[in-house]
C-alpha positions in Angstrom: 34.3 77.2 -111.5 31.4 78.8 -109.6 32.4 80.5 -106.4 28.9 80.8 -104.8 27.3 78.2 -102.6 24.9 75.5 -103.7 22.3 74.6 -101.0 20.7 71.2 -100.7 17.8 71.3 -98.3 15.8 68.3 -97.1 12.1 69.3 -96.5 11.4 66.3 -94.2 14.4 66.7 -91.8 13.7 67.4 -88.2 10.0 66.7 -88.5 9.6 68.9 -91.5 11.2 72.0 -89.9 12.3 73.4 -93.3 8.8 74.6 -94.2 8.9 76.9 -91.2 12.6 77.9 -91.5 13.4 78.3 -95.1 12.4 82.0 -95.4 14.6 82.8 -92.4 17.5 80.9 -93.9 17.1 82.8 -97.2 16.9 86.1 -95.4 20.0 85.5 -93.3 22.1 84.4 -96.3 21.1 87.5 -98.2 21.8 89.7 -95.2 25.3 88.2 -95.0 25.8 88.7 -98.8 26.3 85.0 -99.3 25.7 84.2 -102.9 23.8 80.9 -103.3 21.5 78.7 -105.4 19.4 75.9 -104.0 17.4 72.8 -104.5 15.1 70.8 -102.3 15.3 67.0 -102.2 12.2 65.2 -103.5 13.0 61.6 -102.5 15.4 59.4 -100.6 19.0 59.9 -101.5 18.1 62.7 -104.0 21.0 64.6 -102.4 23.5 62.4 -104.2 22.1 63.3 -107.7 21.9 67.0 -106.8 25.5 67.0 -105.6 26.7 65.3 -108.8 24.8 67.9 -110.9 26.0 70.9 -108.9 29.7 69.8 -109.1 29.4 69.1 -112.8 28.0 72.6 -113.2 31.1 74.1 -111.4 30.0 74.4 -107.8 32.7 73.7 -105.2 30.9 75.0 -102.1 27.9 73.0 -100.8 25.6 73.7 -97.9 23.6 70.8 -96.3 20.4 71.9 -94.7 18.9 69.1 -92.7 20.1 66.5 -90.3 22.8 63.9 -90.1 21.1 61.8 -92.8 21.0 64.7 -95.2 24.7 65.4 -94.6 25.5 61.7 -95.0 23.9 61.7 -98.5 25.6 65.0 -99.5 29.0 63.4 -98.5 28.2 60.3 -100.5 27.4 62.5 -103.5 30.8 64.2 -103.2 32.7 61.0 -102.7 31.0 59.2 -105.7 31.4 62.0 -108.2 34.3 61.9 -110.6 34.7 65.5 -111.8 37.1 66.9 -109.1 39.0 65.7 -106.1 36.8 65.4 -103.1 39.2 67.6 -101.1 38.5 70.5 -103.4 34.9 70.6 -102.2 33.9 72.5 -99.1 30.7 71.6 -97.1 28.8 73.9 -94.7 25.9 72.7 -92.5 22.8 74.5 -91.4 21.3 71.9 -88.9 17.6 71.1 -88.9 17.6 67.4 -88.0 16.6 65.2 -85.1 20.0 64.3 -83.6 22.5 66.6 -85.4 25.4 64.6 -84.0 28.1 65.5 -86.4 28.0 69.2 -85.6 28.7 68.5 -81.9 32.3 67.4 -82.6 33.1 70.9 -83.9 30.9 72.9 -81.6 28.8 74.1 -84.5 25.7 75.7 -83.0 22.3 74.2 -83.5 21.1 77.6 -84.5 20.4 78.9 -88.0 21.8 82.4 -87.5 25.0 81.2 -85.9 25.4 78.5 -88.5 25.1 81.0 -91.3 27.7 83.2 -89.6 30.1 80.3 -89.7 29.5 79.8 -93.4 30.3 83.5 -93.9 33.6 83.1 -92.1 34.4 79.9 -93.9 36.9 78.5 -91.4 37.5 74.9 -92.6 39.1 71.6 -91.6 40.1 68.7 -93.8 38.3 65.6 -92.3 38.7 61.9 -92.8 35.9 60.0 -94.5 35.1 56.3 -93.9 34.1 53.7 -96.5 32.0 50.6 -95.9 32.0 47.8 -98.3 29.2 45.2 -98.0 28.6 42.2 -100.2 26.0 44.0 -102.3 26.4 47.7 -101.6 28.9 50.3 -100.4 28.7 53.7 -98.7 30.8 56.5 -97.3 30.3 58.1 -93.9 31.5 61.2 -92.1 30.7 60.5 -88.4 30.2 57.0 -86.8 29.2 53.7 -88.3 28.6 50.3 -86.7 27.3 46.8 -86.9 25.1 45.0 -84.5 22.9 46.5 -81.8 23.3 50.1 -83.1 22.2 49.0 -86.6 19.2 47.3 -85.0 18.3 50.5 -83.2 18.5 52.6 -86.3 16.2 50.1 -88.1 13.6 50.7 -85.4 14.2 54.4 -85.0 12.0 55.9 -87.7 8.8 55.3 -85.6 10.2 57.4 -82.7 11.9 60.3 -84.5 9.1 62.6 -83.6 10.4 62.6 -80.0 13.6 64.3 -81.1 17.1 63.4 -79.7 15.5 61.3 -76.9 14.2 59.0 -79.6 17.7 57.3 -79.8 17.6 56.6 -76.1 14.0 55.3 -76.2 14.8 53.1 -79.2 18.0 51.9 -77.6 16.4 50.8 -74.4 13.5 49.1 -76.2 16.0 47.3 -78.5 17.9 45.8 -75.6 14.8 43.6 -74.8 14.7 42.3 -78.3 18.2 42.3 -79.8 20.1 39.1 -79.6 23.9 39.5 -79.3 25.9 38.2 -82.3 29.2 36.4 -82.5 31.7 38.3 -84.8 35.1 37.6 -86.2 36.9 40.9 -86.4 40.1 40.9 -88.5 42.4 43.9 -87.8 46.1 44.5 -87.9 46.9 40.9 -88.9 44.9 39.7 -85.8 41.6 37.8 -85.7 39.3 38.5 -82.8 36.3 36.1 -82.2 33.8 37.4 -79.7 30.1 37.6 -78.9 29.3 41.2 -78.7 26.6 43.8 -78.6 28.1 46.0 -81.4 31.2 47.1 -83.1 31.6 50.8 -83.9 33.8 52.6 -86.4 34.3 56.3 -85.3 35.7 59.3 -87.1 34.0 62.0 -85.1 32.9 62.1 -81.4 29.2 61.9 -81.0 26.4 59.6 -82.2 23.0 58.2 -81.2 21.6 61.6 -80.0 24.7 62.9 -78.3 26.3 59.7 -76.9 30.1 59.3 -76.8 30.5 55.6 -77.6 34.1 55.7 -79.0 37.4 56.7 -77.5 37.6 59.8 -79.8 41.0 61.3 -80.6 41.0 63.3 -83.9 38.7 63.5 -86.9 41.7 63.8 -89.4 44.4 61.5 -88.0 43.8 58.8 -90.6 42.5 56.3 -88.1 39.2 54.9 -87.0 38.4 54.9 -83.3 37.0 51.4 -82.8 34.7 50.2 -80.0 33.9 46.6 -79.5 31.1 46.4 -76.9 31.0 42.8 -75.8 28.5 41.2 -73.5 26.9 44.4 -72.1 23.5 43.8 -70.5 20.5 46.1 -70.1 21.5 46.5 -66.4 25.1 47.4 -67.4 23.8 50.2 -69.6 21.1 51.5 -67.2 23.7 51.7 -64.4 26.2 53.4 -66.7 23.7 55.6 -68.6 25.7 58.8 -67.7 28.8 57.2 -69.1 27.1 56.7 -72.4 27.1 60.5 -72.8 30.4 61.5 -71.2 32.5 58.9 -73.0 33.5 56.9 -69.9 31.6 53.8 -71.2 34.7 53.0 -73.2 36.5 52.3 -70.0 34.0 49.6 -69.0 35.6 46.1 -68.6 33.2 44.7 -71.2 34.3 47.3 -73.8 37.5 47.2 -75.9 38.8 50.1 -77.9 41.6 50.5 -80.5 42.6 52.4 -83.6 43.0 51.2 -87.1 42.8 52.2 -90.8 40.9 49.2 -91.9 39.0 46.2 -90.5 36.8 43.3 -91.6 33.8 42.3 -89.4 32.1 39.0 -90.2 29.0 37.8 -88.3 29.3 34.1 -87.5 25.6 33.6 -87.7 24.3 33.5 -91.3 20.6 33.5 -90.3 19.5 36.7 -88.6 22.5 38.8 -89.9 23.0 42.0 -87.9 22.2 45.4 -89.4 24.8 47.9 -90.4 24.3 51.7 -90.0 26.4 54.7 -91.0 25.7 58.2 -89.7 22.3 57.0 -88.4 21.3 55.7 -91.9 20.6 52.0 -92.3 23.0 50.5 -94.9 22.4 46.8 -95.0 23.2 43.5 -93.3 26.1 41.0 -92.9 29.8 41.2 -93.4 31.4 44.6 -93.7 34.9 46.0 -94.5 35.6 49.5 -93.2 38.5 51.6 -94.5 39.4 55.3 -94.1 40.3 58.0 -96.5 42.6 60.5 -94.9 41.6 64.2 -95.1 39.2 63.5 -97.9 36.8 66.5 -97.5 36.7 70.1 -96.2 34.0 71.1 -93.7 33.1 74.5 -92.3 33.6 74.5 -88.6 33.4 77.0 -85.7 
């Protein structure tokens, strides 16, 4: 087993910030006497292959340098490898992305120097990891996933990412004029809920969509999803309650239902324009989805 860190860095994260920041990252790691090797991603989802190779070589400590998407793929690499238990792997994050939502739950600073200091201290938490099973694909996620309007927004987001965190808000507002609400059947805890809704969210951590709090967050390692079913919310509802999107009070709206569960099945009742599914801000696919949770599956460095 190799005790040093293996760094996976995404050159295109955060509008290509890495080209300006890599020398600083290297210098800080060396100053803190943090032993490391590294690799840069060369194409989409390359993180998964790099993680598999690193773990096979004996690395058990991995640093994700990039945004929420980079971390999402690093997590998927860990969860899909078969060399060691996922809980034997520790992940640190040096944030360089657009939204950097996952770090907000743990008050990890959006600052390279402070993030490196946390990696040096190596205080960790075991966190739950979610799993989504679609008809033709599957993925793991570490923050928040959903089906419906939020998936539609993620699908449109790439054109606006140059605007930073506000891109989520701009994309969201624009999407409300175009997205048509979908009827879902939600099967959970031996109950079947049929409703026309804007979106259904599966939360592990607290923040998504550029700092919004859209689930009734409790704990990231209690073994349960925090589920939000946003029903017939209108553009006016969201504009009037825009502050509540960021302070979490939107979950108290009379058109929003929340509950906790370990697994659920969401089936769109419309087979034509099937709704998009996103996980950690990454577009996964369309249609029916089963979500399940893996308790304390992975260690993360936190503040």
